[in-house]
Structure formats: structure tokens, C-alpha cells
N, C-alpha and C positions, 0 to 999 in steps of 0.2 A: 115638599108640602103642597097639597093640592086641595083648591076649593071647588066644590061640587054642587054650587047652588043650594037648593034647600035640604039635600040629602046631608051636608055636613061637609067634614074635612077628611082628607086621606093623608095618613103619615104613617110611614114604616111598615105599610102593608094592613093597616087597620083603619076603617072608616069610624069617625067620631060624629055622632049626630049633635044637633044643636042643644039638646039636653045635657049630653056629657060635657060639651065646651062650656055651657053654662055653669055645670058643677064645678069645673076647673076654675072658672073665674070666682066662684062664690068660696072655695077653699083658699084661694090665694088672697082673697079680699078679709076673710075671717081669720086667717092664721098667719097674718104677714109677720108675726114675730118670729116665726119658723125660718130656717136656711132654706135656698132653692132646692137643695138635696132633699131634705126632710118634706117640703111641700110636694115635689116628684113622688117621694115614696107613699106619701098620703093618698095622692091621685091614683097611683097604681093600685093600690090596696082598694080603694073605693070603686074603681072600675074593672078590677080583676085583671089588670094587663100585666101577665106573666109570661115567663118563659116556659117551655113545656117541662121542665125541671121544678117548676113552682115558684122561682126566684123572680123577684119584681122586675120589670123592664125600666128601671130608674133613669138609666142614662138616655133612653130614647125619649121617657117623659119628659125629663129636663130639657132636651132639644125642642120638644113640642111646646113646651111652656115658655121658652126664650123666643120661639116663632111668634106665639100668640102675643108675647110681650111687644115685640117689634112691630106687630101690626096694630097694637094700641086696644087690643081686646082684653088685656088685663095687665097689671102693674106688678111685677116681681119686685122683691126686696133687693137692695143693693147686694151685689157679690161680696161674698167674704173672702178674706186672703186665703187662697188655696192654690193648688196647681190644677189648672184646668185640663180636661180630656183633649188629646191632640197637640198639647203644648209641649215645648222643648223643656227639658228637665235638667237640672244641675247635675253633671256628670262627675262622678268621683274619679280620681286618678289615683290608683293604688300599685302596689307591687304585683298583684295578681293580674293586672291588666298590662303590664310592660311586655313587650315584645319578647318571645322566647326564643329558643333554639330554632334555626331554620330547618324545616322539616321539607324533604323533597323525594320524589320517587313515586312508586305506583302504590295505589291504594292498599293492594293487597299485602304489602310490607308494614302497613300500620294497623291491619284489621285485628280484631273486629271493630267496627265504628258503632259507639253507643249514643244514643239519645236520652237526656235525663230531663224529665218534666220540671221545669221551674216551680218550685214550690216554697222552699226555705227563703229567709230573708238574705242569706249569704249567696243564694244563687242568683236572685233578683238584682242584688247589687252587682254581681259580676256580669249577668246579661245585660244590664244598663250600662255599665262602663264600656265593655266590649262594643256593643253597637253605638254608644255615643262618641267613643274614640275612633273607631274604624269603618262604620258604615257610612256610605256617602251621605244618606237621608238624616242621619243621627237619630238620637233616641227621642220618642215622643210617646205619651200615654196612648194605648191603642182604645180605639172607639169600640164599644160593645164588648161582645164575647171576646175572649181569647185564650189561645194555648202556647206557651213558650217551651223551648227546647235549648238546652246546652249540649252541645256535640263535642264528643271526646274520640280520640284514637286510643288504642290499647298499647301500641308498641312504638320505639323500644320502651317507654315507659308511659303510663296514662298521662293525656294531657287534652285540655280543652282547646279545641281548634275552630270553633264556629258557634252560630246562634242561629235559630229559626223561630219565627213567630207567625202564627195563624191568628186571624181576627174576623170580626163581622164583615161580609161581602159588602161590594159597594150596590147602593140601592139601585142605580141604573149604570150600565155599561154598554154601549150600544153593540160593540163588536162581539161581547159575550153573548148578549140577548139574541143578537141574530144568529150566533151558531146554536145556541140552544133552540131557538124556534118557538119559545113560549109566547102565549097571549098574555095579555095585562093581567087577567085574574090569577092564571097559573103562576106568573112572577110574584104576585102578592102571597099567593099561598105556600110557595115553596122557595122563596129566597132564603129562607133560614137553613135549607139543605145545602147551600153554596158557601165555601169558606175562603177567606182571602189569605193568601201568603203575603204578609205584609212586610216583613224583613227575612232577608236571608244574607248571612255574613260567613265567609271563611277568613280568619285572621291573615294579614298580609305576610307573615313570616311562614306561612304554610303553602308549599306549593305541591301538593300531591296529585298526580294525574288520576282522574275518574273520581276523585273524593267528592266533587260537586254534585255529579248526578247519582252517587251512592247515597249522599245525605238526602236529596231529593226524594227518591224511591223509598228509603226508610222513614222519612217524616211523612209521607202521605199514607203509608200503612199505619204508623202509630196514631195518626190524626184520627182515623176513623173510630178507634176504641176510645181514645182519650177524649174527644169531643162529645162521644155519645155518653161517657161516663160522667163527664162534668156539665153537660147541658140537655142530656136526655134527647138529643136529636142526632140522627144519623147523617153525616155529610156525604152527598152524592157527587159533588163537584168542588174542584180547588181551582182557584184562579190566582193570578198574579200578573203584576205590571213589570215590565223591564225597561230600563232606559236604553234605547238602542244607539244613544251617543257614546256610551262607554262600555256596553255588554252585547255581545251577539246572541245570548240564549242558548248555545249549543249544548249547555249541561242540561238544560230543560228538554231540548229535544232528544239528548240521549236517554232521559229519564221517561220518555214516552209522554211528554206534555205537548199539546198542540198549539201551534200559533194560529190565533183566530182573526187577528187585525191589530189595528191601533185605536188609542184613546183619542178624543178631541183634545185633550191636553188641559181641561179645566181643572180637574180634581174633585174630590167626592163632596167638599163643602162649598164649591161655588155655585150656589143656587141661582145668582143673578146673571150667570152665563157672562161674567166679565173677563174671564181668562181663557176664552175658547182659542185652541191652537196654540197655547202658550208654550207647551212642552209636551208633546205627544209622547206615549209609551206603546211598546207592543204588549199585546194582550196574550197571555199564554193560559191554557186550562188544561186540567187533567181529570178525566173521569174517575170517580172512586168506587162506583158501584156498576154493575152490570145494567145495561140499557139506562145510562144516567139520564140522557136527553128525554127519554120517553118517560121517565118517572118525573122529571121536572116539568114536562108538559101536561102531565095527567090531570084531568078535570079542568082544565083551563081552556081548551080549544085550540091547542097550539098549532102553529102553521106547519110544524116540521117535527113529528114525533118519532123520528128515526132514533135507534138507541145507540148511545156511546159504547166504545168497548169497555170490558172489565179492565181492572188495574190493580 
């Protein structure tokens, strides 16, 4: 969140003038009986703050309202009992999530590998259970837009072996931003074309050579069409963070991802810079479109408009 003097506030790539902030304050004051989510939806409608597919940017608006509340510019109603975005969720423990038969060998022995988009309630439950029980970061409600996949092998019999989740990109990431070379205006305009791989899991009883790089390659191909279909935005670049304490990132390199640096260790929600250097992560990127960097820098006076390779 940036304050830019008389010109207003900058949040999630959009500038809000004094009149728009005053409208937010008026809505919150007049409709205090509404929930915070309902207030965010109302503000989005009035300001026409929407995604390219026409859906309201309610989550981003709620974050903005909470920032304004924290700075005393308005007073939101008390939070109602609900599961907040980014919060740890209660993880089910069912037979479907129990360890299965150990699988080992080469990926060709288990092909084809299939990715199924998570849409149905039973798919969401299984995804949540597997990530919650077996991923080192656990399960959390993703921020912003997201697409999830359950990964299966076909032989010797169909079996779910992993999960992949893509979600909205980090607002700022120094190593990524340096690699792209975009100017501030270009970042604001084109950040929606960057997507973050926020979870990647192969269940621990599966030890199949080259399975991880195969999943990575399949997932970024699927991502282009699925993200565009769901959000009416074409992703040009994927990013992810890898903890070097436990993972070398070799599967990303094998899938043609590019190591571009490390993070400061703060995390995406550390607005007050209280956790600088706490736990740095390796930053990997994967161009999803031809000349990805040139596209991302276009129109913003980028300092480096060289094109990334197609993938």
C-alpha cells in the first residue's frame, strides 16, 4: 500500500483518488450492518474494480479496506466467524489420504501422467487433505485467483500421486522483478500476467524418477489455457519459491525453469519489513509465452526488454 500525496493511494496496481477513498469511507459508515465481505463487494461494484473476466476483485478490496481501517481512515465492523484467506484450515484425515502402495521406477512405467482441475467438492477435500498432511507448508486458503490440480498416474492402476496449485503472483519480488527488468508502471499494468506456483506436492510413498519435472512441464502447459478460461487473462510467466534448506530445485531446472535469485525472507504479507532475512527462498521463473519479458515490460519503459524463451 503506497500513499502518493494528493494523488491518492496505490494498491494492487490501481490508484485510488481522494474521492474514491471518501466513497469507501461513506459506504462503510452507512452500511455498517453488512459483513466485511459484503462491504468489499459493494465498493467493487461502485468503483467497477473487476478482473478481466468481469468478476469483482473482492479479496483485494477487502485487503484495502482493512489497511484503511488500520490507519484509522474508516472503521470496519467486527470480523464474523469465518476462515480467513491465508489461514490454516482444519485438515480431514480419511482413508483416501492414507499412504498407498510404494511406487518406484521411471516415469515412463507409470505414464500417462494426468492433471485434473480441482472443481468438485470431493476433489477439493482430497487436495486439502494431501497438502495438509504431506506438504511442509501445510494447507492455507490461497490469496486471490487460483487454479488447482490433482496429479494421477495411469499404471499399474490409476492413482493420485500429487497436487499442484497456482495462485496470484507476489506484488513485489526483487529477484523476479530484476530478471524481468520492468519499470514500475509496467509492473502495475502487467502483474496479472504472472502466476505463482504456490504449492507442489508428490506424496511421500511415490519415488518415481523424472515424475516431478514431468508434472512441472504438464502443469505450465495446462495453466495457460485453464487460467485464461477462468480469469480471461493469459499468463506469460510462472514463478515459484523453493526452500533451499530442503530442496535443490533440480526438477525445476530439468523442466526448463530459470533460477533468478533469492527472496529477502519476509513473505508476501510482511508490509512492515519485520521479517527481513528470516527465511530466504530460491526464486525460479518459467516463461509461458514467447518473448515473455518483452511483453511484461511493454508500455512501461522497462530497463531490459529482452524476450524470454518460449516454453
